[in-house]
Structure formats: C-alpha cells, structure tokens
N, C-alpha and C positions, 0 to 999 in steps of 0.2 A: 283303169278300174273306176267304176262309178259307185256312188253310195245310194243312188236313187232307185235301184232295182232290188227290193228286199229279198226276192225269192230266186234271184239269178245266181247260180253257183260261181259264176265268173267273178263276183265281187268278194270272194273270200280272199284272205291274205292280209297284206299290210295296208292299212288305211292311212293316207297321207294327212299331214296337219292342215286341215282346211275346215271351214265352218261346217257345223253339223246341219242336217236337214231339219227344218222346222216341221212340226206335226201337220199333216194334211187336215183340211176341214172335215173330211169324211173318213174316219179311220176304218180299217177293215172290220168285218163282222166278227172275226175271231182270230186272235194271234197267240193265244195260249192254248195248249193242247193237253188233254188228259190221255194218259197212256191207255191202250186197250186193256180190258180186264181179262186176265188169263190165269190159269193154274200154273204155278212155278214148281217144278219138281227136280231136285238134285239128289245126290246120294244121301244127304242128311237133312235137307230143308224142304218142307212142304208148306205151301202157302195157298190159302183159299179165300177168295173175296166173298163176303156175305152182305146181304142187305140188312140194314138196321130196321127192326120191326116198328119202332116208334117213329123213326124218320127215314122212310123208304128211299129218299134221294141221297142219303148218306151211307157210304159203304165202309164196312169194317173188314179187317183182314185177320183171319185166324191162321195160326202157324204151329208147326210141330218140328222140333229139331232133335235129332239123335246125336249125342256127343261121342266122338271117337277118341281113341287113345292119344292121338297127337295133341288134343286140347285139354288133356288131364292137368289139373292144377291151376287153370286159368280162372280169373274172376268172371262171374256171370255177366256183369255189365260190359266189361271189356270184350268178351267173346261175342256178345250180341252186336256190338258196334262194327264188327268185321264180317257179318253175315250178309246175305242178300236182302235183309230186311231194311237196309239203308237207314239205320239209326245211328245217331251220334252216341257217344258214351253217356253224356248227360241225359239224353232222351231215354236211353235204355234204363238208366238209374231211376228216372222219374216214373216210368211205366212199371218197374218192379215195385217201387214204393207205393204206387197207386193200386197195386194188386191186379194189374193187367197181365202179369207174367208169372208163371209158376215153374218150379223145378221139381220134377217127380211128383206133380200134383200137390205141392206144398208151397206155402208162402215162405220166402227166404229173403235175406238181405242182398243188395246189389253186389256185395263183396264175397258172396258165397263162392267157394272153390268147386270146380267141376271135376267129375270122375267119369271114366270111360263107361258108357252105357247109360248115362243120365239122359233124361228126356225133358226138354224145355218146351213148354206150351204156353199159349196165350192168345190174346186178341188185341190187335192194334186199333184204337179208335179211328173212325172215319173222319174225313175233313169236317171241321165245324163251319157253320154258316158264317158268311162274312158280312159285317155291318158297315164296312167302309163304303163311302160314296164316290163314284167316279167323278172327276172334275176335269173340265176342258182346259188343262194347264199345258202350254206349249212344251214340247220335248225337242231337244237337239239330238236327233238320231244320227249317230255316226255309221251304224250298220244294223241290218235286221234280216233274219231269215226265219225258217220254221222252228229253229231250236233256240236262238238267242236274240236279244236286242241289246245293242251297245249304245249307251247314253253319255252325252257330255253334260254332267250335272252342274248347274250354276251354283255359285256361293249363295247362301241364304236359304237353300232348299233342304228341308229335312228329308231323309230317305224314307222313313216309315212313321206312321202315327204313333204318338206316345203322349203321356200326360203333358198338357201344355201345347201340344201340336196335333190336334185331332184331325186337321185337314190341311190342304195345301201342300201335301207331301209328294215325293216322287211316286209313291205307291198309288195315291189318288190319281195322278196323271197317267200312270200305266193302266189303271183300271178303265180309264176313258179311252186310251189308245188301243187297248187290247180287251175285247169284250168278254173273253172267257178266261178262267184261271185254272191252273193245275192243282190237284190236291196233293200236298207234300207232307208226309210224316204226321198225319193227323190234324192238319190245319190248312185251310185255304189261304194261300198267300202267293203273291206274284213273283215267285222265283228269286227273291233276294238272296244272293250268295255271299255278298260282302257289302261293306258300308263305307261311306265317307262322312266325316263330321259335317254339321250343318253349314259352317262357313268355309269348308274346303271344297274347291271346285274340281272338276275333271272327269276322267273317263271311268265308267262303271259298266259291268256286264250283268245282265239279268237273264235268268233261264226262263224258257217258255214252255217246257214240259218237264215231267218227272225225271226222265233219263238225263236231260241236260243239267238239271239241278244237282243230281247226285254226282255226275261226272265232274262238274265244276267245283262242287263242295269238296270232293276228294282231292282235286288239284290244289285248292287253296290250303287244305289241311296238310298235304304232303309237300308244301312249299314248291309246287311245280309251276306257279304263276309268276311271271315277271312283272313287277310293279315299279314304276319309275316316277318320282315326284320332282317338282321344281319348288325350291323354297328360298325365300330371302331371310337371312338370319342376321341378328345383331352382331357387330364386331368383325374382327378379322380372324378367320379360322387359321390355326397353326397347321402348317403342312398343306399338301394339295389333296389328300384323300385320307380316309381312315375308316375304322370299324368301331362302333359303339356296342359293347356287349355288357348289358346291365338289365337284370330282371326287373319287370314292372308289375306293380300291384296297386291296390287301393291306398291312397294317401292316409297316413296314420291319424291325421287330425281333420283334414278337409275332405269329406266324403265325395264331393263332386270331382275331385282331382285324382289323377293317378300319379305314382311316384316310384323312383328307384329306391327310396328309403322305406322299405317294407320287408316284413319277415316272411311274407307268403307270396312273393313275386313269381311270375312266370317268365321263362327264358325269353329274351327279346334281343334281336340283332338288327342293327341299322348300319348300312354302308353309306358313306357320303363322299362326294367329290366336288371340289371347287370348280365352278364354271367361269366365274367372273368376280373380281374384287372391286369394291368401291371404298370411299373414305371411311365410312362407318358401318358398312354392311357387306355381306357376302352372298352371292347367288350360288346355290348348291344344287347338285343333282343327287337325289336321295334314292337308295335302293333298300327298302325295308325287307329283311329276310323272314320276318315273322309279322303277325298282324294283331298286335296288342292294342287295346284302346288308347288313343292319343299317343301312340308310340313315338312318332317322329317329333311331336311337340315336346314330349317329356324328355326324350333323349337329348335333343338340342339344348333345352333349358338346363339340363343337368351339366352340360359342358360350359355353361355361361354364355351361350349363344342362342337365346330363344328366338322364335320366329318374330318377324316384324308384325306389330299390332296384334299379337296373340293376347286376348283378354284374360285368359286363365293362367297361362304360364309365362307371359311376357313381362316387360318392364312397364310399370304403371306410369301413365302420364308422359310417355316418351317424347311425343311431339312438342309438348309444352316446355320440355327441358332442353330443347335444341336451340342454340343461339343463332345459328345461321338460318336466315329466313328462307333461303332457297331449299336447303336440306329439310327444313321443317315442312315446307310445302310438299316435297317429295313423299315424306312419310305420311302426310295426311291424305294422300291420294288412295292409300289402302285403308278401307274401312273395316277390314277383317284380317284374320291371320293370313300371311303371305305364303300359302301352301296350295299347290295345284297338282292333281294326279294327271301327269302328262302322258304316260304310255302304259299300256296293259297288254301283256302277251300270254297266251295259253294255247293248249291243244283244243281245237274245235270239238265239242262233245259229240257231234254226229260223224264227222269225217276223220277226226284224228289229226288233221292238218294243223301245223303251227300257224297261228294267226296273231296279228299285232294291230292294235288300234291306238291312235294318237288324238288327243284333245288339244287344240291350239291354246296358247297362253291367253287367258282372258284379258279383257281391256284394262281393268283396274291394275292388274299386275304388270301388263305391258307398259302402261303409262308411267308407273312407278319406276320401272327399270330404265325407261327412256330419260326420265328426270334425273335419276342417279348417274346415268352415263354422261349427261350434259354437264355434270359438275366435276368430272374427272379430267 
C-alpha cells in the first residue's frame, strides 16, 4: 500500500507507521466538495434549498416535518438532532432559540414536547462567508481521497483559529492544501470532526464533503471510532491496565481547566495499559472511550500520575526538582505534554470499509523514551 496516490482506492485500509507525505508545492485545485443540491423527500421530512436574496451565493434550506405517533412526547431539539437535517442537539437548540424553527407555526422552547400530527417548519441558514486566510503551511498527509484527508498533526499546531491564534492553524493549512470548502450546518469550515490540543501530536481525520462530515461526526458521537494514544506519565502505575470512570466538567475555580471535581460533569471513560516502566515514569497506551476536553490529561492527573511536562495539570518545576542529572536531561527533552495520538480507526464514510491510520512517534517523544531506557 502506498500513501502517495490520493485517489487510488487501493490505498484504503491500514496505514503503516511511517513518515507522512509532505505537502506538494502545487496543491490540487479543489479537494473539498460541496454535495449536489437536491430535493430530499421522505415520509415525514421535506427539504428544499433556496437562494438567499441578499447574498445569492449563500444557500438556505427550508424544511417541513410531520411528526408521527412514534415520536410523541419527545423533546423538539432532541427529535431534530436525529432527522435528515444533520443537526446536533445544541445546533437545533440554538436555531429554535434564534427563531429559525417553529412548531405548528408558533415559537416554542427547545424543550417543547411533540404530539402526533405536529408540524415542524423552519429555515436553516446558509453557509457564512469565511474570513480565514489560506497559508502555505506544510502538512504531513498520511492518506487522502475524495472524502477524507488524514493528517499527522505536529505538536505546537492549533487545530482551528481562536482568540490568540488567528492564523498558523491546521485549518489555515487545509485551506491552502484544499482550494474549496464544503458548507456544513450553516457555516463554511473545512470538515473538522474532532480536535487535538495544541501541544498534542498525532493522527487526525478531516472530512472533505458534507456526507463524510456527517458520517464521521455520527461515528464519533456513537463511540464507533477507535482512538489510541501513547503517553508518558509520572510515577509507577499500579497494575498493568485499568479503567478510569470519572465525569469531567469545568474546574470549579480555574476556568481554563477541566476537573473531575465538578457538579455538572459529563460521563468520561479512559482505558489504560502499561507498555513500559522506567524508574520514575510509565509509558502507557491509552484508549479514551469518550471525547471530553482534556480527558486523558485530567484523568491521569486525578490518579496522581499526570503527563510528563503537562503545563496545566502536571507537576510544576519537575525537571528542576530531579537530582539525577541524566534523568533531568531526559525530562527536559520534552518541551510539551508527552501525549501522542498514535492510531485512529473508523468506517470509511464512502465505502463503509474499516480503515486504520497510524502516526509514528514524534522525535521529541522518541528521544525522551530512548533516554529513559538508557537509564534502566
């Protein structure tokens, strides 16, 4: 199997641990695709695409849904999240609150309960114009076809622009690599279906059309995606493997942190397995079963085994507190949290085939492990 033929169906499947392909100097004219505009007609859902009169290049979607007896008593926002509109529950809630969705031609709350014969109608806003600037940032491409692109994200790279990081992100790089974007749920964005923290390296998949986006989003939501991380944690883990089951929510005092000490936490499950033990650290294979913000970092810290060099949840000034000069040098080789998204497996959104992609261990983490091994 080769990684160099993006459109060749033969390169689907397991991607071996090898260096990713650097972006070519002349990227393709278009590698994001907009789905064909069409009328969708089912027994209860009718969707029509409309041109926006003020912005003719922006398309809105009007819809009409007839509620049947089997959906009696359900919440409006929850019901909408499971229709062919491809909305998340939070998106449906927002659209109801913004008066884009009506129930029997009346404004209602997202929590309104449905009755048989109710009619839900509304208009979904079209994609907003995108102000992001494409930037010629190199991408390590592990795999690419007409539906998805799989990237080995380096540490230090933010996934998408945010306050404090308006440029230099993975999104800016994708805009340069792929000249067109798909309109997804009312906003133009390059198919981001999951994220990695800025200082976490490793494999990510990005959707290149609407259908791939919705298929992948559904798999992540339903926990159908295999995610495997490698982590170097402080201390000697008790036992060879285990499960951390602790809800995660916003830290009660420090708003930039997440915590298991919260009254409004969401379910979070993390499986771990010891791969290698060192004098003061443990190499772990991590299988997060859910996808909460900072989940692995929070869960390991809650056990008293934070990630090596984690600036938010780790041990402050760790390297300076180590007496052994060789061990201190090992620790200093990592200038960020020792966490790497090593493997990602899912059903290909176009073919349904189970595929798996591997991002090789990055140099800083590899050198740190070699240094730790030399001391055992």
